[in-house]
C-alpha positions in Angstrom: 16.5 -9.9 10.4 16.7 -7.5 13.3 14.2 -5.0 14.5 14.8 -1.3 13.7 11.7 0.0 15.3 13.3 1.3 18.5 16.1 3.1 16.7 14.4 4.3 13.5 10.7 4.9 14.1 11.0 8.5 15.3 13.1 9.6 12.3 10.9 7.7 9.8 7.6 9.1 11.2 9.1 12.7 11.1 10.0 12.1 7.4 6.5 10.8 6.7 4.9 13.8 8.4 7.2 16.1 6.3 6.2 14.2 3.1 2.5 14.4 4.0 2.8 18.2 4.4 4.6 18.7 1.1 2.7 20.6 -1.6 1.6 18.2 -4.3 3.7 19.6 -7.1 6.9 19.2 -5.0 5.9 15.6 -4.0 5.1 14.7 -7.6 8.5 16.1 -8.7 10.3 14.0 -6.1 8.2 11.0 -6.9 8.8 10.9 -10.6 5.3 12.2 -11.4 3.7 10.0 -8.8 1.7 10.9 -5.8 2.8 8.1 -3.5 5.0 7.5 -0.5 6.6 4.1 0.1 7.2 3.6 3.8 9.8 0.8 4.1 10.5 -1.1 7.3 11.5 -4.7 8.3 8.6 -7.2 8.1 9.3 -8.2 11.7 8.2 -4.7 12.7 4.9 -4.5 10.7 2.5 -4.3 13.7 4.7 -1.8 15.6 4.9 0.6 12.6 1.2 0.3 11.8 0.2 0.9 15.5 2.4 3.9 15.7 1.1 5.4 12.5 -2.5 4.9 13.6 -1.7 6.8 16.9 0.0 9.6 15.0 -2.1 10.0 11.8 -5.6 8.8 12.4 -7.1 12.3 12.2 -6.2 12.8 8.6 -5.5 9.3 7.3 -7.7 6.4 6.3 -6.0 3.1 7.1 -6.9 0.5 4.5 -6.0 -2.9 6.0 -5.6 -5.2 3.0 -5.7 -8.3 5.2 -9.2 -7.3 6.4 -10.2 -6.2 2.9 -9.3 -9.6 1.6 -11.5 -11.3 4.2 -14.3 -8.9 3.2 -13.8 -9.6 -0.5 -14.1 -13.4 0.1 -17.1 -13.1 2.5 -19.0 -10.8 0.1 -18.5 -13.3 -2.7 -19.2 -16.3 -0.4 -16.5 -18.8 0.4 -17.9 -21.6 -1.9 -18.1 -19.2 -4.8 -14.6 -17.9 -4.1 -13.2 -21.5 -4.0 -14.9 -22.3 -7.3 -13.7 -19.2 -9.1 -10.2 -19.6 -7.6 -10.0 -23.2 -8.9 -11.4 -22.2 -12.3 -9.5 -18.9 -13.0 -6.7 -18.8 -10.4 -5.3 -15.4 -9.5 -7.5 -13.7 -12.2 -10.0 -13.5 -9.3 -7.8 -11.0 -7.6 -6.7 -8.9 -10.6 -7.7 -9.8 -14.1 -5.6 -8.4 -16.9 -7.7 -5.3 -17.1 -8.3 -5.0 -13.3 -12.0 -5.3 -13.9 -14.8 -4.7 -11.5 -15.4 -7.6 -9.1 -11.7 -8.3 -8.5 -9.8 -7.7 -5.2 -7.7 -5.1 -7.0 -10.8 -3.2 -8.0 -12.0 -3.2 -4.3 -8.6 -1.8 -3.2 -8.9 1.0 -5.8 -12.5 1.7 -4.7 -11.4 2.1 -1.0 -8.5 4.4 -2.0 -11.0 6.5 -4.0 -13.5 6.6 -1.1 -10.7 7.8 1.3 -9.6 10.5 -1.2 -13.2 11.6 -1.7 -13.5 12.0 2.1 -10.3 14.2 2.0 -8.3 11.6 3.9 -4.9 10.2 3.0 -5.3 6.6 2.1 -2.7 4.4 3.9 -2.4 0.8 2.7 -1.3 -1.5 5.5 -0.7 -5.3 5.7 0.4 -5.1 2.1 2.0 -8.5 2.3 -1.5 -9.7 1.5 -1.1 -8.8 -2.2 2.2 -10.8 -2.6 1.8 -13.3 -5.5 -1.7 -12.1 -6.5 -0.8 -10.8 -10.0 -0.4 -7.1 -9.2 1.8 -5.0 -7.0 1.9 -1.7 -5.2 3.4 -0.2 -8.3 0.2 -1.0 -10.3 -1.8 0.7 -7.5 0.5 3.8 -7.5 0.1 4.1 -11.3 -3.7 4.1 -11.2 -5.2 7.2 -12.7 -7.1 8.0 -9.5 -3.8 8.1 -7.6 -1.8 9.9 -10.3 -4.4 12.6 -10.6 -5.1 13.0 -6.9 -4.3 16.1 -4.8 -3.9 13.7 -1.9 -0.9 11.3 -1.6 -1.2 7.6 -1.2 1.0 6.0 1.5 2.0 2.3 1.1 3.4 0.6 4.2 6.0 -1.7 2.8 7.5 -4.5 4.9 10.8 -5.1 3.2 14.5 -6.0 3.6 17.2 -4.0 2.1 20.0 -6.0 0.4 22.9 -4.2 -1.2 20.8 -1.1 -1.5 17.9 -3.0 -3.1 14.5 -3.0 -1.4 13.0 -6.5 -1.4 9.3 -6.7 -0.6 8.9 -9.3 2.2 12.6 -10.2 1.5 11.4 -11.8 -1.8 10.5 -9.4 -4.6 12.5 -6.5 -5.9 10.7 -3.2 -5.3 10.3 -0.4 -7.7 11.1 3.1 -6.4 9.4 4.7 -9.4 6.3 7.0 -8.9 7.0 7.4 -5.2 9.0 8.9 -2.5 10.8 6.3 -0.4 11.1 6.6 3.4 13.3 3.9 4.9 
C-alpha cells in the first residue's frame, strides 16, 4: 500500500472544504438523506491526514479522537470492571443491541452531540478503533442526532480501494449510503 498523501491531500482537503460549506439541503440530497462526509485515505497516511485537518479546520471543527475516547471510557469504568464486563458480556460493553447508555457507542454519540451543540463540526478520527466492536460508522451516520442536524458529521476513514470498493482498514466493505464520499 503506497502513500497518496503528497499527491492527493490538497485536492481532498479542497473537496472537504467545499462539502463543509454546502448548504445542508444540498449535502443531504447528495448524501442520500444523510448529513455525513466520509473522508477516505490509505491507512498508512492516517496521522498525516489528521494533522493536516487539524491545521486547516480547528476553528470550526471538533476533532473526536476515538482512540483517546476509548481510553477515557475504560479509565472512567475502571480497568478491573472493564475486564470483568468484557469477559462476561463481550463486545456488548461497546455497543449493546440498543446502543444503551454506558456503552462506548453512547459515549461517541454524546461527544458528537456536544460538538454540534457548540456549533462545531464533529470530526471522528482514529476510527480504526471501532473495528470489530459490533457497530460501524454507518450506525453513527444513521443516528437521529446526526440525521436531524444542521451541521455535518465528518468521518475520517482509513481504507483501501479494491476494484472500486472501499474497504475499511483493507478488511471491511464500506457503505457509501447516507454520506458524501471524498477519496
